[in-house]
VOGU-3710 file (C-alpha; in Angstrom, 3 decimals, decimal comma):
1> mrlsrtlppa> 6,670/16,519/2,066  5,000/13,813/4,144  6,561/13,611/7,635  4,683/10,578/8,984  4,325/6,868/8,287  5,071/6,208/4,618  5,221/2,837/2,878  8,108/2,382/0,423  6,818/1,152/-2,965  9,261/-1,786/-2,793
11> aaplgirdiv> 11,608/-2,981/-0,076  14,301/-5,590/0,546  15,459/-4,502/4,015  18,950/-4,884/5,435  19,697/-5,379/9,130  22,527/-4,507/11,484  23,807/-8,084/11,249  23,971/-7,713/7,482  26,150/-4,608/7,792  28,417/-6,448/10,224
21> sgihglvhgp> 28,636/-9,261/7,653  29,481/-6,658/5,003  32,374/-5,361/7,093  33,484/-8,954/7,661  33,371/-9,480/3,898  35,470/-6,361/3,313  38,145/-7,789/5,599  38,161/-11,196/3,892  38,080/-9,797/0,336  38,227/-12,325/-2,551
31> eelerfrsel> 37,286/-15,195/-0,253  33,893/-13,590/0,416  33,258/-12,958/-3,272  34,085/-16,553/-4,133  31,705/-17,790/-1,441  28,815/-15,739/-2,853  29,649/-16,739/-6,425  29,769/-20,433/-5,534  26,454/-20,241/-3,683  24,764/-18,631/-6,681
41> keyfgvkhcf> 26,180/-21,230/-9,095  24,929/-24,016/-6,866  21,484/-22,468/-6,334  20,864/-21,839/-10,047  22,741/-24,908/-11,300  24,914/-23,002/-13,790  28,576/-23,214/-14,789  29,444/-19,531/-14,848  28,620/-16,642/-12,511  30,012/-13,098/-12,512
51> lvssgkaalt> 29,490/-10,392/-9,890  29,451/-6,713/-10,850  28,342/-3,333/-9,559  24,779/-3,161/-10,958  22,222/-4,762/-13,227  23,063/-2,152/-15,871  26,724/-3,092/-15,677  25,811/-6,768/-15,977  23,717/-6,302/-19,123  26,320/-4,023/-20,721
61> lvllalkdff> 29,070/-6,612/-20,205  26,872/-9,364/-21,656  26,148/-7,315/-24,780  29,820/-6,388/-25,232  30,710/-10,079/-25,029  28,104/-10,953/-27,677  29,290/-8,102/-29,879  32,771/-9,672/-29,857  31,302/-12,852/-31,355  29,174/-11,170/-34,017
71> psrdevlipa> 30,568/-7,689/-34,824  28,259/-7,246/-37,836  25,188/-7,565/-35,604  24,356/-4,345/-33,787  20,654/-4,402/-32,808  18,954/-5,603/-29,631  15,223/-6,288/-29,494  13,423/-5,328/-26,271  9,873/-4,592/-25,078  8,693/-1,017/-25,726
81> ftcysvpssi> 7,712/-0,775/-22,036  10,492/-1,780/-19,684  12,990/-0,432/-17,168  15,108/2,425/-18,571  18,247/0,578/-17,441  17,806/-1,815/-20,377  18,081/0,796/-23,177  20,787/2,568/-21,143  22,879/-0,601/-21,219  22,311/-1,164/-24,932
91> iraglkirlc> 23,471/2,349/-25,763  26,418/2,021/-23,350  27,484/-1,097/-25,270  27,440/0,874/-28,537  24,435/-0,984/-29,937  21,029/-0,022/-31,313  17,556/-0,637/-29,941  14,642/-2,326/-31,681  11,253/-2,375/-30,047  8,264/-4,692/-29,898
101> dldpngldfd> 4,884/-3,960/-28,345  3,505/-5,867/-25,364  0,725/-8,343/-24,714  -2,408/-6,387/-23,678  -3,081/-8,931/-20,906  0,398/-9,097/-19,427  3,854/-7,537/-19,477  5,457/-9,972/-21,938  6,078/-9,449/-25,652  3,173/-9,380/-28,082
111> fvqlsallse> 4,101/-12,738/-29,605  2,194/-12,157/-32,843  4,252/-9,062/-33,507  7,402/-10,689/-32,174  7,011/-13,645/-34,516  6,845/-11,266/-37,478  9,927/-9,402/-36,268  11,893/-12,619/-35,970  10,755/-14,112/-39,267  13,465/-14,859/-41,782
121> aspsreadts> 12,277/-12,475/-44,495  11,669/-8,746/-44,286  11,597/-7,368/-47,828  11,852/-3,689/-47,009  12,616/-1,181/-44,342  9,042/0,070/-44,529  7,679/-3,382/-43,783  10,118/-3,763/-40,900  9,288/-0,429/-39,280  5,585/-1,149/-39,395
131> lcgsitdvpg> 6,352/-3,405/-36,480  9,254/-1,866/-34,630  11,327/1,214/-34,052  15,099/1,451/-34,101  17,167/3,716/-31,887  20,823/4,483/-32,279  23,342/6,554/-30,341  24,816/7,848/-33,595  23,294/11,137/-34,838  21,710/11,012/-38,232
141> gpsgsadgsg> 18,723/8,773/-37,746  17,820/5,160/-37,192  19,648/2,104/-38,374  19,169/0,274/-41,619  21,072/-0,581/-44,760  21,700/2,135/-47,309  19,039/0,874/-49,666  16,592/-0,095/-46,923  16,553/-3,742/-47,907  17,692/-6,985/-46,361
151> dstkrllavi> 16,812/-9,625/-43,825  15,434/-8,111/-40,617  17,417/-10,598/-38,543  20,821/-9,982/-40,144  21,606/-7,160/-37,735  19,862/-8,606/-34,725  22,322/-9,565/-31,989  20,034/-10,383/-29,058  16,464/-10,488/-27,796  15,794/-9,517/-24,179
161> pthlfglpad> 12,625/-10,891/-22,562  11,892/-9,179/-19,237  10,357/-10,641/-16,082  8,925/-7,270/-15,062  8,231/-7,039/-11,294  8,985/-10,793/-11,201  6,080/-11,756/-13,483  7,534/-14,529/-15,708  8,006/-13,866/-19,410  7,504/-16,859/-21,695
171> vprlrilvrn> 11,166/-17,451/-22,517  10,645/-21,037/-23,760  8,145/-19,771/-26,346  10,596/-17,056/-27,391  13,406/-19,571/-27,823  11,264/-21,542/-30,266  10,896/-18,384/-32,371  14,604/-17,507/-32,248  15,906/-20,071/-34,723  19,104/-18,257/-35,692
181> pevtvvedaa> 22,007/-19,447/-33,485  23,671/-16,045/-33,889  20,764/-14,347/-32,079  21,162/-14,713/-28,316  18,339/-14,761/-25,763  19,468/-12,529/-22,874  17,097/-13,071/-19,973  16,325/-9,932/-17,964  15,682/-11,390/-14,518  16,718/-8,165/-12,765
191> qamgetlkak> 13,494/-8,055/-10,738  12,849/-11,788/-10,473  15,441/-13,550/-8,336  14,017/-16,776/-6,911  10,917/-16,918/-9,121  10,096/-19,851/-11,396  8,287/-20,746/-14,601  7,008/-24,325/-14,771  9,359/-25,323/-11,934  12,420/-23,832/-13,674
201> klgtlgdvsf> 14,222/-20,924/-12,039  14,010/-17,599/-13,850  17,514/-16,680/-14,892  18,206/-20,179/-16,255  15,874/-20,102/-19,275  17,906/-17,985/-21,710  21,405/-18,309/-23,151  22,615/-15,840/-20,536  20,833/-13,875/-17,815  21,344/-11,073/-15,343
211> fslgrgkafs> 19,923/-9,985/-11,984  19,956/-6,681/-10,145  20,692/-6,543/-6,423  19,744/-2,891/-6,097  17,485/-1,512/-3,403  13,868/-2,500/-3,889  14,689/-5,653/-5,839  13,880/-9,206/-4,722  17,085/-9,242/-2,704  19,484/-6,348/-2,165
221> tveggviltd> 23,155/-5,648/-1,541  22,476/-1,871/-1,860  23,574/-2,121/-5,479  24,998/-4,979/-7,501  24,549/-7,221/-10,506  24,842/-10,936/-11,269  25,447/-12,624/-14,636  24,652/-16,322/-15,112  25,273/-18,576/-18,105  25,795/-22,242/-18,911
231> rddigeslkh> 27,451/-21,413/-22,229  31,218/-21,820/-22,114  31,849/-19,410/-24,991  29,936/-16,582/-23,306  31,490/-17,473/-19,962  35,013/-17,335/-21,375  34,416/-13,971/-23,054  32,964/-12,529/-19,853  35,899/-13,885/-17,857  38,315/-11,909/-20,049
241> rmadlpsygp> 36,238/-8,744/-19,737  35,966/-9,126/-15,962  39,767/-9,238/-15,727  39,932/-5,647/-16,987  37,200/-4,220/-14,746  38,171/-1,754/-11,998  37,111/-2,238/-8,382  35,351/0,146/-6,003  37,690/2,770/-4,593  37,640/4,022/-0,976
251> ggllnlffka> 35,038/6,677/-1,826  32,782/4,159/-3,517  33,016/1,767/-0,587  32,203/4,554/1,864  29,187/5,495/-0,252  27,994/1,856/-0,235  28,370/1,706/3,553  26,417/4,941/4,024  23,585/3,765/1,771  23,463/0,420/3,587
261> vvltfflhpr> 23,087/2,240/6,910  20,345/4,471/5,487  18,421/1,476/4,137  18,875/-0,426/7,411  17,481/2,274/9,654  15,210/4,336/7,409  13,396/1,844/5,176  10,783/1,228/7,880  7,513/3,098/7,171  7,900/5,220/10,324
271> lfwipgslsf> 11,144/6,683/8,971  10,980/6,202/5,200  10,003/9,840/4,692  13,574/10,772/5,681  15,475/9,025/2,830  12,576/9,937/0,568  13,451/13,577/1,165  17,174/13,093/0,352  17,390/13,867/-3,361  20,883/12,383/-3,846
281> lklgetrfer> 19,513/8,900/-3,036  17,250/9,246/-6,125  14,527/7,086/-4,601  11,607/6,540/-6,960  13,312/8,186/-9,935  13,269/6,690/-13,414  16,231/8,059/-15,326  17,959/7,227/-18,571  21,723/7,203/-17,993  24,216/7,093/-20,833
291> hfsilrmssf> 27,202/6,940/-18,504  27,441/4,732/-15,442  30,185/2,824/-13,686  30,971/-0,773/-14,598  32,881/-2,238/-11,681  33,567/-5,528/-10,006  31,293/-6,232/-7,056  33,003/-5,360/-3,771  33,601/-7,862/-0,989  31,496/-5,560/1,230
301> qaglarnwra> 28,468/-6,266/-0,990  29,260/-9,983/-1,035  29,412/-9,812/2,761  25,985/-8,161/2,849  24,753/-11,232/0,957  25,893/-13,697/3,610  23,010/-16,032/4,504  21,172/-14,625/1,495  19,124/-17,750/0,757  17,299/-17,749/4,099
311> rhqklqggrk> 16,755/-13,982/3,978  15,539/-14,103/0,397  13,168/-16,978/1,165  11,625/-14,954/3,994  11,242/-11,844/1,824  9,808/-13,900/-1,035  7,329/-15,625/1,269  6,020/-12,263/2,473  5,659/-10,990/-1,083  3,817/-14,117/-2,219
321> knvsrwiavl> 1,388/-13,745/0,681  0,683/-10,124/-0,189  0,380/-10,835/-3,917  -2,337/-13,363/-3,050  -4,043/-10,720/-0,894  -4,055/-8,224/-3,760  -5,393/-10,833/-6,196  -8,232/-11,532/-3,767  -8,937/-7,785/-3,432  -9,141/-7,347/-7,221
331> eargihglrf> -11,405/-10,362/-7,629  -13,716/-9,275/-4,821  -14,123/-5,809/-6,312  -14,162/-6,837/-9,975  -11,080/-4,728/-10,750  -9,079/-5,512/-13,885  -5,539/-6,600/-13,033  -2,982/-8,462/-15,132  -2,946/-12,157/-15,988  -0,863/-14,300/-13,627
341> qdrqgpglir> 0,733/-17,666/-14,326  -1,097/-19,287/-11,401  -3,740/-18,420/-8,829  -1,278/-17,815/-6,000  0,935/-15,582/-8,105  4,712/-15,165/-7,931  6,479/-13,074/-5,297  6,284/-9,826/-7,220  8,389/-6,939/-5,954  5,474/-4,629/-6,880
351> fpvrvsdpek> 1,918/-5,571/-7,829  0,700/-3,955/-11,108  -2,903/-2,792/-11,539  -4,521/-0,923/-14,446  -6,621/2,179/-13,799  -8,027/3,256/-17,164  -9,522/6,634/-16,189  -6,621/9,153/-16,142  -8,301/11,524/-13,679  -9,119/8,719/-11,247
361> rewllresar> -5,600/7,345/-11,602  -4,107/10,732/-10,716  -6,502/10,989/-7,779  -5,443/7,532/-6,583  -1,752/8,460/-6,749  -2,334/11,775/-4,932  -4,370/10,123/-2,177  -1,772/7,405/-1,772  0,990/10,001/-1,456  -1,056/11,968/1,074
371> rglgvmpvyp> -1,714/8,874/3,183  1,697/7,250/2,660  0,314/4,041/1,117  3,071/3,314/-1,414  0,925/3,222/-4,569  3,172/4,401/-7,403  3,235/4,891/-11,191  5,661/2,766/-13,200  7,741/4,158/-16,094  6,959/7,693/-17,328
381> ntidriaelr> 7,255/6,852/-21,036  7,652/4,069/-23,538  11,245/3,505/-24,654  10,723/5,281/-27,993  9,685/8,451/-26,141  12,647/8,763/-23,809  13,746/12,363/-24,227  17,464/11,557/-24,436  16,819/9,249/-27,402  14,600/11,650/-29,321
391> ghmwaqrfpv> 15,540/11,936/-33,001  17,216/8,534/-33,163  14,266/6,403/-34,219  11,618/5,884/-36,833  8,300/7,491/-35,942  6,335/4,606/-34,510  3,498/3,780/-32,115  3,312/1,038/-29,524  -0,304/1,300/-28,384  -0,249/-1,373/-25,661
401> aesyvrelvt> 2,999/-0,068/-24,184  1,538/3,445/-24,269  -1,576/2,242/-22,454  0,614/0,767/-19,700  2,329/4,125/-19,249  -1,065/5,844/-18,889  -2,832/3,214/-16,783  -0,481/1,149/-14,638  0,064/1,747/-10,959  1,779/-0,614/-8,537
411> lpthdfltdk> 0,882/-1,698/-5,012  3,479/-2,601/-2,362  4,013/-6,289/-1,604  6,724/-6,214/1,083  6,393/-7,274/4,724  5,829/-3,721/5,978  2,319/-3,893/4,476  -0,348/-4,205/7,205  -4,016/-5,231/7,172  -4,924/-1,584/7,664
421> dvkevsklls> -2,848/-0,593/4,635  -4,580/-3,229/2,500  -8,014/-1,977/3,564  -7,135/1,657/2,822  -5,647/0,883/-0,574  -8,614/-1,371/-1,400  -11,024/1,497/-0,760  -8,983/3,798/-2,977  -8,894/1,178/-5,740  -12,664/0,712/-5,551
431> sasap> -13,208/4,464/-5,897  -10,726/4,741/-8,748  -12,293/1,813/-10,602  -15,927/2,824/-10,095  -17,808/3,805/-13,299
//
């Protein structure tokens, strides 16, 4: 265990004033929630906004609402390399997972493969599974009609493009491909609050979207989720579902307060080793969860979000500055990164870099851990290889997604990053990328 200065891999710090605002919010209750909801609707220019306990809860509610509209559709198409919370939510909603590989130069869908998956005709199950896998929570194997025939889009309920780390996915291009009005584009903006694509805010490009306000995201209320949509039918369905959601109990509120205090005082690099050693905080873990709470957001969390625009703008500005620094480092050393939408780059919550040599990658991660530099791996497996889903899919390979599992590491972009940190990480990257 490292007992000295340690950079968190991602950080959206809270302050004492924020905790005071959270307590103020707890006192004022629904009034504080309505304030936060109204501010989000105004900022994103949408009709409907719903506040829940997590990004997972948000996505699950969205999928349940869509399932009400189209009960015969039970599959959701997602990237084969993405946050485990996405398949967790799909399974929690009682739906099945279909997978598409990724672009080898970015973290978006492979649009050639995606176009084939979304085409109107798919004459056989064999042809369909040459491009995707299907995962179901029901024992007995993957989904499909009894005779293995039929249109590949007949069971498709939604497609979920993901702005991983805040790097924009090409949602407009996806919407051109999704010609069936019964297939909904659910925009995963969990890691991308405040980012844009061609001057349009991420989270406003799909039919419905969701954000996560968990620790380490673009902006944090310890935990929390936001749903946005301009569609009245989806908004009305979500409104009915929200009416039945339970609220945080006294124990849950106390747990939120404790975590907020921990993140306020111990997120700084001088003290981050302390929460890092507390296993119940689950920092840095990637876990697939079948069961998780779906609650209304508390007024304490809404209170933590008071003055969120100014705080988010400051955090985003720091991340953009550090993303530009990392781009310059990669260019100066001829290191292969990922393709960005523009030269300055968005305010990524973590900066992804590929290290193709597995031994050098492991060395880089070990040295970073030893020196407390915050360089981290991403997800431990592609979605089809999650242990808890084993046996519920067609045998399938997603070579680009698999390469991202083997090669990707991320660099910190938050304001705790110093010039000295950048120099040390740059040296490690040069060594790890040397022939």
